[in-house]
N, CA, C and O of each residue as an XYZ file, in Angstrom:
708
protein
N      -9.091     53.508    141.665
C      -9.843     52.285    141.845
C      -9.677     51.772    143.274
O     -10.565     51.104    143.803
N      -8.543     52.083    143.895
C      -8.319     51.646    145.270
C      -9.355     52.240    146.207
O      -9.746     51.594    147.179
N      -9.806     53.454    145.938
C     -10.759     54.125    146.823
C     -12.107     53.423    146.861
O     -12.789     53.438    147.886
N     -12.493     52.810    145.752
C     -13.810     52.160    145.724
C     -13.722     50.627    145.833
O     -14.723     49.926    145.685
N     -12.528     50.135    146.090
C     -12.344     48.710    146.338
C     -12.321     47.844    145.096
O     -12.631     46.657    145.189
N     -11.983     48.360    143.983
C     -11.907     47.592    142.731
C     -10.442     47.360    142.377
O      -9.577     48.087    142.864
N     -10.145     46.372    141.545
C      -8.748     46.084    141.189
C      -8.138     47.208    140.346
O      -8.826     47.850    139.553
N      -6.856     47.427    140.533
C      -6.137     48.459    139.765
C      -6.062     48.046    138.303
O      -5.910     46.866    137.987
N      -6.169     49.022    137.421
C      -6.075     48.754    135.992
C      -7.404     48.408    135.361
O      -7.457     48.163    134.155
N      -8.494     48.380    136.138
C      -9.803     48.091    135.565
C     -10.184     49.183    134.559
O     -10.680     48.889    133.472
N      -9.954     50.411    134.925
C     -10.092     51.551    134.011
C      -8.710     52.174    133.926
O      -8.118     52.543    134.940
N      -8.202     52.287    132.699
C      -6.831     52.757    132.547
C      -6.707     53.491    131.214
O      -7.569     53.373    130.342
N      -5.638     54.239    131.074
C      -5.345     54.916    129.815
C      -4.307     54.110    129.066
O      -3.257     53.766    129.610
N      -4.608     53.811    127.812
C      -3.690     53.062    126.974
C      -3.524     53.777    125.636
O      -4.412     54.502    125.187
N      -2.401     53.563    125.029
C      -2.205     54.025    123.660
C      -2.817     52.989    122.733
O      -3.000     51.837    123.127
N      -3.135     53.383    121.506
C      -3.723     52.427    120.556
C      -2.795     51.247    120.298
O      -3.252     50.130    120.055
N      -1.511     51.497    120.351
C      -0.566     50.401    120.106
C      -0.514     49.416    121.273
O      -0.006     48.307    121.110
N      -1.030     49.798    122.451
C      -0.998     48.895    123.609
C      -2.160     47.908    123.624
O      -2.089     46.895    124.320
N      -3.222     48.176    122.879
C      -4.402     47.313    122.919
C      -4.108     45.895    122.415
O      -4.501     44.934    123.078
N      -3.430     45.723    121.262
C      -3.111     44.326    120.850
C      -2.176     43.622    121.841
O      -2.291     42.417    122.063
N      -1.268     44.372    122.422
C      -0.347     43.761    123.401
C      -1.126     43.267    124.613
O      -0.826     42.202    125.153
N      -2.118     44.031    125.040
C      -2.909     43.625    126.200
C      -3.732     42.385    125.895
O      -3.895     41.522    126.757
N      -4.255     42.286    124.667
C      -5.035     41.095    124.289
C      -4.172     39.840    124.295
O      -4.653     38.742    124.578
N      -2.879     40.017    123.976
C      -1.966     38.866    123.985
C      -1.473     38.533    125.397
O      -0.749     37.558    125.593
N      -1.869     39.347    126.371
C      -1.475     39.103    127.741
C      -0.158     39.738    128.125
O       0.351     39.493    129.219
N       0.410     40.557    127.240
C       1.663     41.238    127.545
C       1.360     42.547    128.268
O       0.286     43.122    128.088
N       2.291     43.013    129.075
C       2.066     44.294    129.758
C       2.171     45.450    128.752
O       2.898     45.339    127.765
N       1.454     46.558    128.993
C       1.561     47.713    128.087
C       2.946     48.353    128.191
O       3.654     48.189    129.184
N       3.309     49.084    127.139
C       4.606     49.784    127.152
C       4.596     50.840    128.246
O       3.555     51.407    128.580
N       5.748     51.083    128.782
C       5.860     52.119    129.828
C       5.540     53.490    129.233
O       5.737     53.729    128.042
N       5.047     54.373    130.081
C       4.644     55.700    129.636
C       5.823     56.457    129.034
O       5.653     57.149    128.030
N       6.986     56.348    129.608
C       8.142     57.097    129.093
C       8.517     56.659    127.686
O       9.090     57.441    126.927
N       8.192     55.388    127.321
C       8.465     54.926    125.959
C       7.504     55.566    124.951
O       7.853     55.726    123.781
N       6.311     55.927    125.393
C       5.369     56.630    124.520
C       5.790     58.083    124.324
O       5.607     58.653    123.248
N       6.344     58.665    125.355
C       6.712     60.089    125.287
C       8.045     60.289    124.588
O       8.169     61.173    123.740
N       9.036     59.492    124.924
C      10.375     59.666    124.362
C      10.555     58.854    123.084
O      11.350     57.915    123.028
N       9.801     59.237    122.067
C       9.946     58.636    120.742
C      10.846     59.538    119.909
O      11.026     60.704    120.260
N      11.408     59.045    118.837
C      12.276     59.885    117.998
C      11.569     61.159    117.505
O      12.169     62.233    117.500
N      10.312     61.044    117.094
C       9.590     62.212    116.601
C       9.443     63.280    117.701
O       9.630     64.469    117.447
N       9.115     62.849    118.897
C       8.964     63.791    120.005
C      10.294     64.467    120.329
O      10.333     65.667    120.598
N      11.356     63.715    120.304
C      12.680     64.280    120.584
C      13.074     65.282    119.506
O      13.606     66.346    119.825
N      12.823     64.964    118.226
C      13.155     65.885    117.124
C      12.338     67.171    117.237
O      12.883     68.267    117.102
N      11.020     67.041    117.487
C      10.184     68.238    117.616
C      10.628     69.111    118.794
O      10.709     70.333    118.664
N      10.908     68.503    119.912
C      11.357     69.257    121.082
C      12.677     69.970    120.795
O      12.860     71.123    121.188
N      13.590     69.292    120.116
C      14.873     69.901    119.767
C      14.677     71.082    118.819
O      15.266     72.145    119.014
N      13.850     70.894    117.796
C      13.607     71.984    116.835
C      12.967     73.204    117.512
O      13.409     74.331    117.285
N      11.952     73.000    118.327
C      11.300     74.130    119.008
C      12.266     74.811    119.989
O      12.218     76.028    120.169
N      13.124     74.033    120.606
C      14.123     74.634    121.498
C      15.099     75.496    120.720
O      15.458     76.583    121.172
N      15.537     75.026    119.549
C      16.442     75.816    118.712
C      15.777     77.108    118.231
O      16.421     78.156    118.186
N      14.502     77.039    117.876
C      13.770     78.243    117.478
C      13.715     79.228    118.649
O      13.942     80.423    118.459
N      13.423     78.747    119.831
C      13.373     79.617    121.013
C      14.712     80.261    121.311
O      14.773     81.454    121.608
N      15.785     79.489    121.235
C      17.127     80.031    121.473
C      17.472     81.069    120.405
O      18.063     82.103    120.715
N      17.104     80.797    119.142
C      17.346     81.750    118.060
C      16.610     83.055    118.282
O      17.179     84.121    118.047
N      15.374     83.006    118.724
C      14.607     84.227    119.007
C      15.206     85.011    120.173
O      15.278     86.239    120.122
N      15.628     84.320    121.207
C      16.278     85.003    122.333
C      17.583     85.664    121.890
O      17.878     86.788    122.294
N      18.362     84.967    121.063
C      19.608     85.532    120.553
C      19.322     86.791    119.731
O      20.005     87.803    119.886
N      18.312     86.728    118.856
C      17.950     87.891    118.037
C      17.483     89.057    118.908
O      17.736     90.215    118.578
N      16.817     88.764    119.994
C      16.352     89.817    120.899
C      17.515     90.549    121.547
O      17.459     91.766    121.723
N      18.564     89.825    121.901
C      19.675     90.443    122.620
C      20.708     91.104    121.711
O      21.500     91.916    122.189
N      20.727     90.786    120.421
C      21.699     91.433    119.540
C      21.102     92.607    118.764
O      21.824     93.269    118.018
N      19.811     92.883    118.917
C      19.196     93.974    118.166
C      19.735     95.324    118.630
O      20.121     95.501    119.786
N      19.748     96.261    117.701
C      20.186     97.621    118.024
C      19.076     98.334    118.802
O      17.892     98.070    118.593
N      19.469     99.232    119.693
C      18.486     99.942    120.507
C      17.898    101.151    119.800
O      16.896    101.701    120.259
N      18.491    101.575    118.700
C      17.910    102.651    117.901
C      17.885    102.203    116.445
O      18.723    101.413    116.009
N      16.922    102.713    115.711
C      16.792    102.356    114.311
C      16.379    103.603    113.544
O      15.706    104.479    114.088
N      16.781    103.683    112.287
C      16.537    104.862    111.464
C      16.157    104.429    110.063
O      16.805    103.560    109.479
N      15.108    105.032    109.521
C      14.788    104.879    108.105
C      14.649    106.273    107.505
O      14.209    107.207    108.175
N      15.029    106.402    106.238
C      15.009    107.692    105.543
C      14.188    107.542    104.270
O      14.437    106.647    103.462
N      13.207    108.426    104.096
C      12.399    108.444    102.875
C      12.465    109.832    102.265
O      11.998    110.794    102.876
N      13.039    109.958    101.064
C      13.002    111.258    100.395
C      11.574    111.569     99.955
O      10.857    110.684     99.488
N      11.166    112.817    100.104
C       9.863    113.247     99.612
C      10.053    113.543     98.128
O      10.848    114.414     97.774
N       9.347    112.844     97.264
C       9.587    112.902     95.817
C       8.655    113.849     95.064
O       8.754    113.940     93.840
N       7.779    114.538     95.728
C       6.872    115.435     95.021
C       6.898    116.805     95.648
O       6.153    117.031     96.602
N       7.690    117.718     95.186
C       8.686    117.672     94.122
C      10.007    117.131     94.652
O      10.207    117.040     95.863
N      10.916    116.770     93.730
C      12.196    116.203     94.148
C      13.076    117.265     94.788
O      13.869    116.954     95.677
N      12.948    118.518     94.350
C      13.672    119.621     94.987
C      12.867    120.898     94.819
O      11.997    120.991     93.954
N      13.169    121.878     95.656
C      12.513    123.188     95.616
C      13.606    124.236     95.513
O      14.615    124.163     96.215
N      13.402    125.219     94.629
C      14.331    126.339     94.533
C      13.805    127.446     95.428
O      12.698    127.943     95.218
N      14.586    127.836     96.423
C      14.173    128.880     97.361
C      14.406    130.258     96.756
O      15.052    130.376     95.714
N      13.886    131.302     97.402
C      13.971    132.663     96.869
C      15.404    133.159     96.719
O      15.665    134.011     95.869
N      16.338    132.653     97.518
C      17.738    133.072     97.397
C      18.520    132.216     96.409
O      19.730    132.394     96.273
N      17.852    131.283     95.709
C      18.510    130.430     94.723
C      18.989    129.100     95.283
O      19.472    128.256     94.528
N      18.866    128.893     96.588
C      19.273    127.628     97.208
C      18.337    126.509     96.772
O      17.175    126.739     96.437
N      18.873    125.292     96.785
C      18.086    124.104     96.447
C      17.815    123.334     97.733
O      18.723    123.068     98.520
N      16.519    122.975     97.933
C      16.133    122.269     99.152
C      15.469    120.942     98.803
O      14.579    120.886     97.953
N      15.909    119.878     99.464
C      15.279    118.560     99.393
C      14.634    118.267    100.734
O      15.120    118.710    101.775
N      13.532    117.516    100.709
C      12.816    117.167    101.932
C      12.884    115.658    102.140
O      12.746    114.879    101.197
N      13.098    115.264    103.381
C      13.174    113.851    103.754
C      12.315    113.622    104.992
O      12.138    114.518    105.817
N      11.786    112.414    105.108
C      11.068    112.011    106.317
C      11.923    110.947    107.002
O      12.177    109.885    106.435
N      12.367    111.243    108.238
C      13.154    110.302    109.030
C      12.238    109.644    110.049
O      11.469    110.318    110.734
N      12.328    108.319    110.145
C      11.602    107.586    111.186
C      12.634    107.076    112.175
O      13.506    106.276    111.836
N      12.516    107.553    113.398
C      13.442    107.157    114.457
C      12.712    106.218    115.405
O      11.624    106.535    115.886
N      13.307    105.067    115.671
C      12.718    104.102    116.596
C      13.601    104.003    117.824
O      14.782    103.663    117.737
N      13.003    104.307    118.980
C      13.688    104.209    120.270
C      13.242    102.912    120.939
O      12.085    102.793    121.344
N      14.142    101.941    121.059
C      13.807    100.658    121.663
C      14.172    100.605    123.139
O      14.075     99.550    123.766
N      14.593    101.743    123.699
C      14.898    101.820    125.128
C      13.596    101.956    125.918
O      12.554    102.295    125.358
N      13.663    101.696    127.188
C      12.494    101.788    128.051
C      12.225    103.178    128.585
O      11.304    103.363    129.380
N      13.008    104.161    128.166
C      12.788    105.540    128.616
C      12.967    106.479    127.421
O      13.635    106.121    126.452
N      12.374    107.681    127.482
C      12.536    108.641    126.378
C      14.011    108.997    126.193
O      14.762    109.087    127.165
N      14.415    109.197    124.953
C      15.808    109.516    124.652
C      15.884    110.700    123.700
O      15.016    110.899    122.851
N      16.951    111.483    123.867
C      17.251    112.582    122.950
C      18.189    112.055    121.873
O      19.168    111.368    122.166
N      17.879    112.386    120.621
C      18.701    111.974    119.498
C      19.172    113.196    118.727
O      18.391    114.104    118.441
N      20.450    113.209    118.397
C      21.034    114.284    117.591
C      21.072    113.813    116.146
O      21.595    112.737    115.855
N      20.527    114.604    115.249
C      20.498    114.261    113.828
C      21.549    115.092    113.121
O      21.608    116.310    113.287
N      22.378    114.429    112.332
C      23.421    115.140    111.585
C      23.501    114.574    110.174
O      22.832    113.600    109.830
N      24.335    115.213    109.377
C      24.442    114.879    107.970
C      25.901    114.862    107.569
O      26.670    115.727    107.987
N      26.293    113.884    106.758
C      27.653    113.814    106.231
C      27.570    113.700    104.715
O      26.776    112.927    104.177
N      28.410    114.490    104.030
C      28.458    114.449    102.578
C      29.789    115.014    102.112
O      30.458    115.736    102.851
N      30.173    114.685    100.886
C      31.385    115.253    100.310
C      31.180    116.721     99.934
O      32.145    117.479     99.836
N      29.941    117.115     99.725
C      29.611    118.494     99.371
C      29.111    119.242    100.606
O      28.830    118.639    101.642
N      29.005    120.561    100.480
C      28.519    121.393    101.592
C      26.995    121.402    101.562
O      26.388    121.893    100.610
N      26.387    120.862    102.598
C      24.933    120.815    102.743
C      24.568    121.207    104.166
O      25.318    120.943    105.107
N      23.409    121.841    104.315
C      22.913    122.243    105.641
C      21.644    121.448    105.940
O      20.835    121.194    105.047
N      21.482    121.065    107.188
C      20.306    120.300    107.602
C      19.475    121.137    108.566
O      20.010    121.767    109.478
N      18.156    121.137    108.353
C      17.208    121.821    109.232
C      16.087    120.857    109.570
O      15.592    120.135    108.704
N      15.689    120.849    110.840
C      14.589    119.999    111.280
C      13.321    120.824    111.385
O      13.336    121.940    111.905
N      12.233    120.273    110.894
C      10.954    120.974    110.947
C      10.468    121.051    112.393
O      10.466    120.050    113.110
N      10.064    122.229    112.808
C       9.488    122.410    114.135
C      10.490    122.702    115.234
O      10.086    122.888    116.382
N      11.774    122.751    114.933
C      12.773    123.036    115.952
C      13.972    123.717    115.308
O      14.275    123.486    114.137
N      14.643    124.550    116.075
C      15.850    125.194    115.550
C      17.107    124.442    116.010
O      18.223    124.852    115.689
N      16.936    123.361    116.749
C      18.062    122.520    117.168
C      18.079    121.262    116.319
O      17.116    120.987    115.603
N      19.140    120.507    116.387
C      19.223    119.233    115.677
C      19.027    118.058    116.624
O      19.486    116.949    116.354
N      18.339    118.309    117.740
C      18.080    117.258    118.725
C      16.570    117.118    118.887
O      15.857    118.106    119.059
N      16.091    115.865    118.828
C      14.673    115.611    119.082
C      14.555    114.517    120.136
O      15.455    113.693    120.298
N      13.440    114.522    120.844
C      13.185    113.536    121.884
C      12.177    112.520    121.365
O      11.096    112.878    120.898
N      12.551    111.246    121.454
C      11.679    110.163    121.019
C      11.185    109.438    122.269
O      11.995    109.013    123.093
N       9.860    109.289    122.423
C       9.333    108.592    123.604
C       9.815    107.144    123.689
O      10.290    106.574    122.707
N       9.683    106.570    124.871
C      10.139    105.190    125.119
C       9.370    104.199    124.261
O       8.159    104.321    124.078
N      10.096    103.213    123.738
C       9.515    102.103    122.971
C       8.548    102.573    121.893
O       7.447    102.036    121.770
N       8.947    103.565    121.118
C       8.060    104.075    120.076
C       8.865    104.577    118.880
O      10.092    104.670    118.921
N       8.134    104.895    117.819
C       8.713    105.424    116.589
C       8.193    106.837    116.384
O       7.018    107.118    116.618
N       9.081    107.722    115.945
C       8.699    109.113    115.710
C       9.147    109.516    114.312
O      10.253    109.186    113.884
N       8.279    110.233    113.607
C       8.635    110.752    112.293
C       9.102    112.193    112.437
O       8.528    112.971    113.199
N      10.150    112.539    111.697
C      10.671    113.900    111.713
C      10.933    114.320    110.270
O      11.644    113.635    109.534
N      10.353    115.449    109.873
C      10.604    115.999    108.544
C      11.898    116.805    108.605
O      12.093    117.637    109.491
N      12.775    116.535    107.640
C      14.099    117.145    107.615
C      14.294    117.822    106.251
O      13.938    117.270    105.210
N      14.865    119.025    106.287
C      15.177    119.748    105.059
C      16.691    119.816    104.906
O      17.407    120.164    105.845
N      17.172    119.478    103.702
C      18.591    119.578    103.392
C      18.721    120.645    102.313
O      18.060    120.575    101.276
N      19.589    121.648    102.565
C      19.695    122.808    101.686
C      21.127    122.936    101.170
O      22.096    122.786    101.915
N      21.228    123.221     99.862
C      22.517    123.525     99.233
C      22.461    124.961     98.718
O      21.518    125.345     98.028
N      23.480    125.749     99.060
C      23.533    127.138     98.576
C      23.702    127.139     97.054
O      24.208    126.164     96.498
N      23.289    128.211     96.369
C      23.356    128.224     94.904
C      24.779    128.095     94.357
O      24.961    127.558     93.264
N      25.785    128.566     95.080
C      27.162    128.489     94.589
C      27.818    127.139     94.867
O      28.904    126.876     94.351
N      27.191    126.277     95.666
C      27.764    124.972     95.984
C      27.503    123.980     94.852
O      26.456    124.041     94.208
N      28.451    123.059     94.602
C      28.285    122.080     93.512
C      27.048    121.197     93.669
O      26.473    120.780     92.664
N      26.626    120.901     94.887
C      25.468    120.028     95.102
C      24.198    120.637     94.527
O      23.297    119.900     94.128
N      24.100    121.968     94.470
C      22.912    122.627     93.940
C      22.783    122.412     92.438
O      21.665    122.354     91.925
N      23.883    122.296     91.730
C      23.833    122.151     90.277
C      24.025    120.712     89.807
O      23.734    120.412     88.649
N      24.499    119.822     90.658
C      24.683    118.415     90.272
C      23.348    117.680     90.304
O      22.442    118.023     91.063
N      23.259    116.664     89.459
C      22.032    115.865     89.410
C      21.800    115.131     90.728
O      20.705    115.186     91.288
N      22.827    114.445     91.221
C      22.707    113.671     92.459
C      23.972    113.816     93.280
O      25.083    113.788     92.750
N      23.787    113.973     94.579
C      24.898    114.034     95.513
C      24.616    113.040     96.636
O      23.556    113.088     97.260
N      25.556    112.148     96.891
C      25.381    111.162     97.962
C      25.514    111.846     99.312
O      26.339    112.741     99.498
N      24.682    111.403    100.253
C      24.758    111.901    101.622
C      24.370    110.796    102.575
O      23.780    109.791    102.179
N      24.707    110.991    103.832
C      24.408    109.999    104.868
C      23.861    110.726    106.086
O      24.481    111.651    106.610
N      22.668    110.281    106.530
C      22.068    110.808    107.752
C      22.576    109.983    108.930
O      22.616    108.754    108.868
N      22.960    110.667    109.999
C      23.423    110.014    111.230
C      22.505    110.416    112.374
O      22.103    111.573    112.493
N      22.182    109.440    113.210
C      21.411    109.683    114.429
C      22.241    109.159    115.590
O      22.694    108.014    115.580
N      22.435    110.016    116.593
C      23.253    109.639    117.743
C      22.438    109.822    119.018
O      21.832    110.869    119.240
N      22.436    108.793    119.840
C      21.800    108.874    121.150
C      22.667    109.781    122.017
O      23.838    109.481    122.250
N      22.106    110.880    122.493
C      22.871    111.862    123.262
C      23.383    111.257    124.566
O      24.462    111.622    125.032
N      22.620    110.335    125.161
C      22.983    109.782    126.465
C      24.160    108.814    126.390
O      25.117    108.946    127.152
N      24.098    107.839    125.475
C      25.158    106.823    125.460
C      25.958    106.798    124.157
O      26.774    105.897    123.961
N      25.748    107.746    123.280
C      26.491    107.927    122.031
C      26.372    106.752    121.069
O      27.236    106.575    120.210
N      25.326    105.950    121.191
C      25.061    104.898    120.213
C      24.593    105.565    118.923
O      23.869    106.560    118.967
N      25.009    105.015    117.754
C      24.732    105.672    116.490
C      24.084    104.719    115.485
O      24.255    103.501    115.533
N      23.326    105.342    114.565
C      22.752    104.616    113.428
C      22.817    105.552    112.231
O      22.795    106.772    112.393
N      22.897    104.990    111.033
C      22.983    105.836    109.838
C      22.259    105.187    108.670
O      22.052    103.974    108.642
N      21.874    106.028    107.698
C      21.275    105.585    106.444
C      21.744    106.508    105.333
O      21.877    107.716    105.532
N      21.991    105.942    104.178
C      22.406    106.722    103.016
C      21.198    107.153    102.208
O      20.154    106.501    102.213
N      21.369    108.278    101.509
C      20.337    108.781    100.620
C      21.010    109.619     99.542
O      22.234    109.602     99.411
N      20.214    110.349     98.774
C      20.733    111.155     97.674
C      20.093    112.532     97.717
O      18.893    112.658     97.960
N      20.896    113.563     97.480
C      20.419    114.935     97.355
C      20.265    115.229     95.857
O      21.193    115.011     95.078
N      19.094    115.721     95.465
C      18.816    116.016     94.063
C      19.028    117.497     93.781
O      18.437    118.353     94.439
N      19.875    117.792     92.799
C      20.131    119.178     92.383
C      19.333    119.529     91.146
O      18.410    118.806     90.771
N      19.696    120.670     90.491
C      18.934    121.175     89.347
C      19.069    120.325     88.084
O      18.132    120.275     87.287
N      20.180    119.670     87.882
C      20.353    118.959     86.613
C      19.558    117.716     86.554
O      19.597    117.006     85.549
């Protein structure tokens, strides 16, 4: 208003609560009193806590992740030498910014062998920031107890070859019974 030579406050922004005060001749509330109300402070605090919680979750997440899905059709296959084979689909998630090599291994109380589809090694490369599926075969020889037992507990382990970070998931090996 100063630029065009008119009095200040001729055109102004007011809150609805300031209009009755102005009619009574009282000055309007200061702008900071409109902004710093209890509701505004509570909302700002809550959104800040949500943001801090998300940042905390981002920094504590594991850099590798593993899921295991047994292939259930059929639950097991009897090979020509009498061995029992189960098939699993492993999903490996690499959350690093560069491709990583992962070693896949198996732990069980019984004797079991692990084979990866498409490779004769137990190491696969997962591209940066992506998920890769790998079909895995677990075989029990006919003379081993796992081949004749109904269920045998096992645990798949994935280890980052570069920094030795590990992840694991449990599953079950299905035998003939």
